[in-house]
C-alpha positions in Angstrom: 34.6 23.6 17.9 35.8 20.6 19.5 39.7 19.9 18.3 40.5 16.3 17.2 42.4 14.0 19.1 46.1 13.8 18.1 47.8 10.4 17.6 50.9 9.2 16.1 50.5 7.8 12.8 51.4 4.2 12.9 50.4 3.2 9.7 51.6 0.7 7.0 54.5 2.3 5.1 54.6 0.0 2.1 52.1 2.1 0.1 53.5 4.5 -2.6 50.9 7.1 -1.9 48.9 8.2 1.2 45.9 5.9 2.3 42.8 7.9 2.3 40.7 5.2 4.1 36.8 5.1 4.7 34.4 3.7 7.3 30.7 2.8 6.6 27.9 1.4 8.9 24.2 1.2 8.9 21.4 0.3 11.5 18.1 -1.1 12.5 16.0 2.3 13.0 16.2 6.1 14.5 17.7 9.1 13.1 19.4 11.9 14.7 20.5 15.8 13.5 24.0 15.9 12.1 26.3 18.5 13.0 29.8 19.3 11.2 32.0 18.4 14.3 32.5 16.0 17.0 31.9 16.8 20.6 33.9 15.1 23.3 31.6 13.3 25.9 33.2 11.0 28.6 33.0 7.5 28.4 33.3 5.1 31.3 35.4 2.1 31.6 34.9 -1.2 34.0 36.9 -4.0 34.9 35.8 -7.0 34.3 34.6 -9.2 37.8 37.9 -11.2 38.9 38.0 -14.6 39.0 36.0 -15.5 36.0 36.7 -18.7 33.8 37.4 -18.3 30.3 27.2 0.6 -12.9 30.9 0.9 -14.3 27.2 2.7 -14.6 25.3 1.4 -16.8 24.5 -1.5 -14.5 26.2 -5.0 -14.7 24.7 -8.0 -14.3 24.9 -11.9 -13.4 24.2 -14.4 -16.6 21.0 -15.5 -14.9 18.2 -12.9 -14.5 17.9 -11.1 -11.2 15.1 -12.2 -8.8 12.4 -9.6 -7.5 12.8 -8.4 -4.3 9.8 -9.3 -1.9 10.7 -7.3 0.9 9.2 -9.9 3.2 12.0 -9.8 5.9 12.4 -7.8 9.0 15.3 -5.5 9.1 15.7 -6.3 12.9 17.5 -9.8 11.8 16.8 -11.0 15.4 18.8 -13.6 16.4 17.8 -17.1 18.6 20.4 -19.4 19.8 20.9 -22.9 17.4 20.5 -26.2 19.2 22.0 -27.9 16.0 25.0 -30.0 17.0 28.1 -29.0 14.7 28.0 -31.9 11.8 30.6 -32.6 8.8 29.0 -31.4 5.6 30.9 -32.7 2.4 29.6 -30.3 -0.5 31.3 -30.3 -3.8 31.8 -26.8 -5.5 31.5 -25.9 -9.1 32.5 -22.7 -10.5 31.4 -20.1 -13.6 31.2 -16.7 -14.5 28.7 -14.8 -13.3 27.5 -11.1 -15.2 40.4 -4.0 34.1 42.3 -7.8 33.4 41.1 -11.3 34.9 43.4 -13.9 35.0 40.8 -16.5 33.5 41.1 -19.5 31.6 39.7 -19.8 27.9 37.9 -22.8 26.9 38.6 -24.4 24.0 36.8 -27.2 21.5 38.1 -28.9 18.9 36.1 -28.9 15.5 35.0 -31.8 13.6 33.4 -30.3 10.7 36.3 -29.0 8.5 35.8 -29.9 4.8 37.4 -28.9 1.7 35.7 -29.1 -2.0 38.2 -29.7 -4.9 36.0 -28.2 -7.6 37.1 -24.8 -8.3 38.4 -21.6 -10.7 41.6 -22.0 -12.6 42.9 -18.7 -11.6 44.5 -17.8 -8.3 45.5 -14.1 -6.5 49.4 -14.2 -5.5 50.3 -12.3 -3.1 52.9 -10.4 -4.8 53.7 -10.5 -8.7 57.0 -9.3 -10.3 55.8 -6.5 -12.8 59.4 -5.6 -13.4 61.9 -5.8 -16.0 64.7 -5.3 -14.2 65.5 -5.8 -10.3 62.5 -6.0 -7.6 62.5 -2.2 -6.4 61.0 -3.4 -3.3 59.0 -6.1 -1.6 55.7 -5.7 0.3 56.4 -4.4 4.0 59.9 -2.8 3.2 58.7 0.4 4.5 58.7 2.3 1.2 56.1 4.9 -0.3 53.9 6.2 2.1 54.7 9.1 4.3 52.1 10.5 7.3 48.4 10.2 6.8 46.8 12.9 4.4 43.3 11.8 4.5 41.3 9.3 6.0 37.4 8.6 5.9 35.0 6.3 7.5 32.1 5.3 5.3 28.4 5.0 7.4 25.5 3.9 5.3 21.9 4.7 6.4 19.5 1.8 5.8 16.2 4.2 5.8 17.7 6.8 3.5 19.4 4.3 1.0 22.7 6.4 1.2 26.2 6.3 2.7 27.9 9.0 4.6 31.6 9.8 3.8 33.3 11.3 6.9 36.8 12.5 7.3 38.3 10.8 10.3 40.9 13.4 11.3 38.4 16.8 11.1 35.3 14.2 12.0 33.4 16.1 9.5 31.2 14.5 6.9 32.4 15.7 3.3 30.1 14.1 1.1 27.1 11.5 1.1 25.8 9.3 -2.0 22.6 7.4 -3.0 23.3 3.9 -3.0 20.3 3.0 -5.1 17.0 4.6 -6.2 15.2 3.7 -2.8 14.2 1.2 -0.4 17.8 -0.5 -0.5 18.7 -1.1 2.9 22.5 -0.5 2.9 24.3 -2.4 5.1 27.6 -4.1 4.4 30.5 -2.4 3.2 34.2 -2.6 2.5 37.1 -0.3 1.6 40.1 -1.1 -0.3 43.4 -1.2 1.4 44.4 2.5 -0.3 41.1 3.8 0.8 40.5 4.7 -2.6 37.2 2.9 -3.0 34.1 1.5 -1.1 31.8 -1.2 -2.1 28.2 -0.7 -0.6 25.9 -3.9 -0.4 22.0 -3.2 -0.6 20.4 -6.2 1.1 16.8 -5.5 0.0 17.2 -5.1 -3.8 19.9 -7.2 -4.2 22.6 -4.7 -5.5 25.9 -3.4 -4.7 27.3 -0.1 -5.3 31.3 1.2 -5.8 32.4 4.7 -5.3 35.7 6.1 -5.2 37.0 8.1 -2.5 39.0 10.8 -5.2 37.8 13.1 -7.2 40.9 11.5 -9.7 39.1 8.4 -9.7 35.9 9.3 -10.5 34.6 9.9 -14.1 33.2 13.1 -15.9 30.6 10.6 -17.3 28.6 13.6 -18.9 31.9 15.3 -20.4 31.1 18.8 -18.8 34.7 19.2 -17.9 34.2 19.0 -14.3 33.2 16.0 -11.8 29.4 16.3 -10.3 29.4 14.7 -7.4 28.6 15.6 -3.6 30.2 18.4 -2.0 28.9 18.3 1.8 26.4 16.1 3.9 23.4 17.8 2.5 24.3 17.8 -1.1 23.0 14.3 -1.7 23.1 13.7 -5.8 19.8 12.0 -7.4 20.6 7.9 -8.0 22.9 7.5 -10.4 23.8 11.1 -10.9 27.2 11.2 -8.9 29.9 10.7 -10.9 31.9 9.1 -8.0 29.5 6.2 -8.5 31.9 4.0 -10.6 29.9 0.8 -11.2 26.4 -1.0 -10.0 25.7 -4.4 -10.2 22.3 -6.4 -9.9 22.4 -10.2 -8.7 20.5 -12.7 -9.4 19.5 -13.3 -6.0 16.5 -15.4 -4.4 14.5 -12.3 -3.5 13.8 -11.3 -0.1 15.9 -9.2 2.5 17.4 -12.3 4.0 19.2 -13.1 0.5 20.5 -9.9 -0.2 24.2 -9.4 -0.1 25.8 -8.9 2.9 29.3 -10.3 3.4 32.0 -8.4 1.5 35.5 -7.9 1.1 38.1 -6.5 -0.6 42.0 -8.1 -1.6 44.8 -5.8 -1.9 45.3 -7.2 -5.3 49.2 -8.0 -6.7 52.3 -6.6 -5.6 53.9 -4.2 -8.2 57.7 -4.3 -8.1 57.9 -1.3 -10.3 55.3 1.1 -8.3 55.9 -0.5 -5.0 52.7 -1.1 -4.1 49.5 -3.5 -5.0 47.6 -3.1 -7.5 44.5 -4.5 -9.7 42.3 -5.0 -6.3 39.3 -7.4 -6.3 36.2 -7.7 -4.2 34.8 -10.8 -2.9 31.1 -11.0 -1.7 28.2 -13.3 -1.3 24.6 -13.4 -1.7 21.7 -16.5 -1.8 20.9 -17.5 -5.0 17.9 -19.4 -5.7 17.9 -23.2 -4.7 19.5 -23.1 -1.2 22.6 -22.4 -3.1 25.1 -19.5 -1.5 27.2 -17.3 -4.5 30.7 -16.0 -3.7 31.7 -13.6 -6.7 34.9 -12.3 -7.4 34.9 -8.6 -8.9 37.6 -6.7 -10.5 37.2 -3.9 -8.1 38.2 -0.9 -10.0 36.3 -1.6 -13.2 33.3 -3.7 -12.1 34.0 -6.6 -14.4 32.9 -9.9 -12.9 35.4 -12.5 -13.0 34.3 -15.6 -11.1 31.2 -17.0 -9.2 31.5 -20.1 -6.8 28.4 -21.8 -6.0 28.1 -23.3 -2.8 25.3 -25.9 -2.3 23.4 -26.2 0.6 24.8 -23.4 2.4 23.6 -23.0 6.1 23.5 -19.6 7.2 20.3 -20.0 9.0 18.0 -18.5 6.2 20.5 -15.7 5.7 22.9 -14.7 2.9 26.6 -15.0 3.9 26.4 -12.1 7.0 30.1 -11.3 7.3 33.3 -11.2 5.1 37.0 -10.8 5.8 40.3 -11.2 4.3 43.1 -13.4 6.1 46.9 -12.8 5.5 47.3 -14.7 2.5 44.8 -12.8 0.7 42.1 -16.0 1.5 38.4 -14.3 1.9 36.3 -15.8 5.1 32.5 -15.4 5.2 30.6 -16.5 8.2 26.9 -17.1 8.6 24.6 -15.7 11.0 24.5 -19.0 12.7 25.4 -22.4 10.9 28.6 -22.8 9.0 31.6 -20.5 7.8 34.0 -21.0 5.2 37.4 -20.3 3.3 37.9 -19.6 -0.1 41.3 -20.8 -0.8 42.4 -18.6 -3.4 46.4 -19.9 -2.8 45.2 -22.9 -4.6 44.6 -23.8 -8.5 42.2 -24.6 -8.8 40.5 -22.3 -6.1 38.9 -24.7 -3.8 36.6 -24.2 -0.7 36.7 -25.1 2.8 33.6 -25.3 5.1 33.1 -25.4 9.1 30.3 -25.6 11.2 30.5 -24.2 14.5 29.3 -25.5 17.7 25.4 -24.4 18.4 26.8 -21.7 21.2 28.9 -20.0 18.6 27.3 -17.4 16.7 28.6 -14.7 13.8 26.2 -11.4 13.7 30.0 -9.8 14.2 32.8 -11.7 12.0 36.7 -10.6 11.5 39.9 -11.9 10.8 43.0 -11.2 13.2 46.5 -10.7 11.6 47.3 -14.3 12.6 44.6 -15.3 9.8 42.3 -16.8 12.7 38.3 -15.5 12.5 36.3 -14.5 15.4 32.5 -14.3 16.0 30.5 -12.1 18.0 27.0 -13.3 18.5 23.7 -12.1 20.0 23.6 -15.1 22.1 26.3 -16.5 23.8 30.6 -15.7 24.2 32.7 -14.0 22.0 34.9 -16.9 20.1 37.7 -17.7 18.0 38.8 -20.2 15.6 42.2 -21.1 15.2 42.7 -22.2 11.6 45.6 -24.2 12.2 44.3 -26.4 14.9 40.5 -26.1 13.9 40.1 -25.4 17.9 37.3 -22.9 19.0 38.4 -21.0 22.2 35.8 -18.6 24.1 36.2 -15.7 25.9 35.3 -15.9 29.6 33.1 -13.5 30.7 31.4 -12.4 27.4 27.9 -13.8 27.2 25.9 -11.6 26.0 24.2 -10.3 22.6 26.8 -8.6 20.6 27.4 -7.4 16.8 30.2 -5.9 15.3 33.5 -7.1 15.9 37.1 -5.7 15.0 40.7 -6.8 15.9 44.0 -4.4 15.7 47.4 -5.4 16.7 47.1 -6.3 20.5 43.3 -6.2 21.0 39.8 -7.3 19.6 36.9 -4.9 20.0 33.0 -6.1 20.1 30.1 -3.9 20.0 27.9 -5.4 22.9 24.1 -4.5 23.2 23.3 -6.2 26.6 24.3 -4.0 28.3 25.1 -1.3 25.6 28.8 -1.3 26.5 32.5 -1.4 24.2 34.5 -4.8 25.0 38.0 -4.5 24.7 39.5 -7.9 24.7 43.4 -9.1 24.5 43.7 -10.9 21.6 47.0 -13.3 22.2 45.7 -14.3 25.9 41.9 -14.2 24.8 40.7 -12.7 28.0 38.8 -9.7 28.6 40.5 -6.7 29.6 37.5 -4.0 30.5 33.7 -2.9 29.4 33.8 0.3 28.2 30.7 2.6 28.3 29.4 5.3 26.0 27.4 8.3 26.8 24.9 7.9 25.2 24.6 4.5 24.1 21.7 3.3 22.2 22.5 0.2 20.3 26.2 -0.3 19.7 26.6 -1.8 15.7 29.4 -1.6 13.7 33.7 -1.6 14.6 36.4 -0.5 12.4 39.9 0.7 12.9 40.9 3.9 11.1 44.7 3.9 9.4 45.9 5.9 12.4 44.6 3.0 14.4 41.5 4.8 16.3 38.7 2.5 16.7 35.1 3.5 15.5 32.2 2.2 17.2 29.1 3.0 15.2 25.5 3.4 17.1 22.6 2.3 15.0 20.7 5.6 16.4 22.4 8.1 14.3 26.2 8.6 15.6 29.6 7.1 15.6 32.5 7.3 18.3 36.3 8.1 17.6 38.0 6.4 20.3 42.2 6.1 21.1 42.5 2.8 22.4 45.3 4.4 24.9 42.6 6.6 26.3 38.9 5.0 25.7 37.1 7.4 28.2 38.4 10.5 25.8 36.1 9.3 23.1 34.7 11.8 20.5 31.2 11.8 19.1 30.0 12.3 15.9 26.8 12.6 14.5 25.5 10.8 11.2 21.7 11.3 10.4 20.2 8.0 9.6 19.4 4.5 10.8 23.2 2.6 10.6 23.1 -1.2 10.6 26.8 -2.6 9.8 29.1 -5.1 10.6 31.8 -4.6 8.3 35.2 -3.1 7.9 34.1 0.7 7.1 37.7 2.0 6.8 39.8 -0.5 5.2 41.4 -1.4 8.7 40.9 -5.2 8.1 42.9 -5.1 5.2 45.7 -3.2 6.6 46.0 -5.3 9.9 46.7 -8.5 7.9 49.6 -7.6 5.4 52.9 -7.6 6.1 55.0 -5.1 7.9 
């Protein structure tokens, strides 16, 4: 058996308990035979060309009835270049409850498309809260609480199998697998809570979302037999609704059809409890297309599944798709990107909540979407360059030498990592200088899709054809391959690493 890579943990130190983080991804097609251990396959690195220029269960529901999915869309989600110039749109939002290095210069473009709506909810999410009867015990980022990482998971869904694999990122063993729906669900985007205890999986085809607990102590003995009936390994997949680590499941009143089902999703850490010295009451934000060209952005109590708020955004410009990706900024404000067209920020730091909307230049697309530690979104499109948006100056910057078909994207402290399909590779970008550091090859490489960073700061790259790579950012060619049966199609935070990256140190 291949030994796992060892790396000093540099995880956050502000949690009261060790993290148990998970990662998930899913793809267009392809299956692979799984093994219990990851084998080492050497990759190679190419320097960029010099001189380039820059349900609880039972099921919960919305207040309106769900629409039956038509299943008419293609799972490939093929992209074409938008030719629409940036425009300014002003759409009021109402709310209501729902049940190698190059010396290069980056190019910048100033945005003229920012819009803020002012109709919103009357509740806000703070970064801290004083749940204490005495003096504060600690502040976020004080370094109290969490010791060395004990367990860390990556959650990888399979669109063809309607399930999600739970893989231990340290042992490289798939420890469990769960059905995300009754079948034909096409699970894709996932989001993991900051403490790694929970994962939400969005099912595109059926317009549903399912939440699972990572730890047995959070699962529920629904049949009162004194044990938790749950998957014990990769081959032990319980029937739909029979696994007691499924905590809640929602059917959304989406517009029907593959393209309108929920995609973009992110957790918030919640609020800071001074007595416990940790975040509590985490929330989930996700988006889907409702009938009438309206995108719904929903806030859910992460642990109970209670739907707290729905923010309708009329005239959503996602080029026919629901909000495609989601991520959180350091102010705990959710951002959502469209495949092409617009992206937005939900201003949960304002009371009432408002929504800011921007339309990106035509050459900036958002197959992959993330937000870095400075609160700036990054875009990876299947036509055009990797780009970022400065939320303060409202300027776009494109990374030189990155004009290809890109998919998933993630950011760590120093770098942005991008899955490339043309050619199949992993790009490494300097986050501060916005220049291409290297293009890394994987062997094999079919269709690189999803990217996440685990709690020990390893980068994970998921290939849609049935495997994943664990990558030490300090020694990329020594990457390890993990077989994960299924067709994986994912562009989201599969480990909780995006949330960890934006928290106070």
